[in-house]
C-alpha positions, 0 to 999 in steps of 0.5 A: 480467312476474313476478319468477321470469322475471328473474335479478334485480330490474330497476333503478328508472326514474330520475324527475325532479320537475316544478315544480307537478305531482305527476307526474314526468318518467321519464328515458330518455337523457341527451345532452350538448353539448360546447364550446357556450360559446366562453369555456369552450372557450378556457379548456380550450385548445380552439376551438369547432367552428362547423360543427356541435355535437358530443355525448357521452352519460351513462347513466341511472345518472348522474342525481342529484337536487338536494338529495343528498349524494354521495361524491367520485367514484371513480378521480379526483383532479380532479373538476370542476363544469360548470353547464348548462341542461337541456332536457327533451324531451316529444314525438317529434322526428325530423329537425325544423327549428329553427323546429319544435324548441321544440314538442317541449320539455316543460321546462327545468332547472338541471343540473351535469355532473360531470367526472373531468377527469384521466381525460377529459384522459388519454382526449383525449391518446390519442384515446380516448372520454371515457366514464370522464371523463363517464359515472359515478354521480352525474355528471348533477345536476339540479333540478326541471323547470320546464314550458316554458310557464312558463319561456318562451324561454331568451333571455339569462337569467343562468346561474351556479354558486356553489361554497361560496357564491362565484360560480365561473361566470356567463354568459348563455344567449345566449352559447351557440354553438348555441341550444336550437332549433339543438341539438335540430334537429341532434341529431334528425338523428342520433337519434329524440328521444323523451319522457324524453330530456334534453339538457345544453346545455354549460357557460360558463367558470369550471369548476373542481375540487370537494373533499369538503365542497364545496357546489354551487348552480347557478342560472338565472333562472326555474328551480329551483336545483340543489344538492348537497354533496360527501361524502368518497370511499367 
């Protein structure tokens, strides 16, 4: 397709670096699991739905790579960090079972879901979608992807977020209500998962607000960290 067939240049495809590989992971879609740690659900005044996981999505434009300095988000007075394990899908998955789910995982990464908490709360109060609170520029932070065969199983590895050098969130991946295989299996019953999809698997307790000047560092044992600095708002 030549440029004279388009009204404007299409956006560049978001790419995520892969540890130990010169090739990068081309992003297709971002899925996020809500309330997947009981302690976080409790701190937000919610109960965990143990019948099935639930999801929200973020657009590709929300992706932001580790090492960036990003402006404080527009339209909010209460932007929060949420540290998460990210699953990178590398093969087709349609109606897979939990026993087969891990076969479609290409790798894992550290991620931070930024949330405009005041806007999310206002939407909840009016029983409206969460888009303004969750899906915005630089709202899906991610570190380099570590291949699945190098990382192994999530098991009970430590997950933590440091805010300005102090530990703000800390838990074990085994604390997740819905495990990675269970999430993939359930989600693949509603979407045909394909290479390039990312799944943010939920956050532990300890979420809190960022501010201009904040430095965030997310860590999971065995993965490359995700780091970002918050600059003044535009």
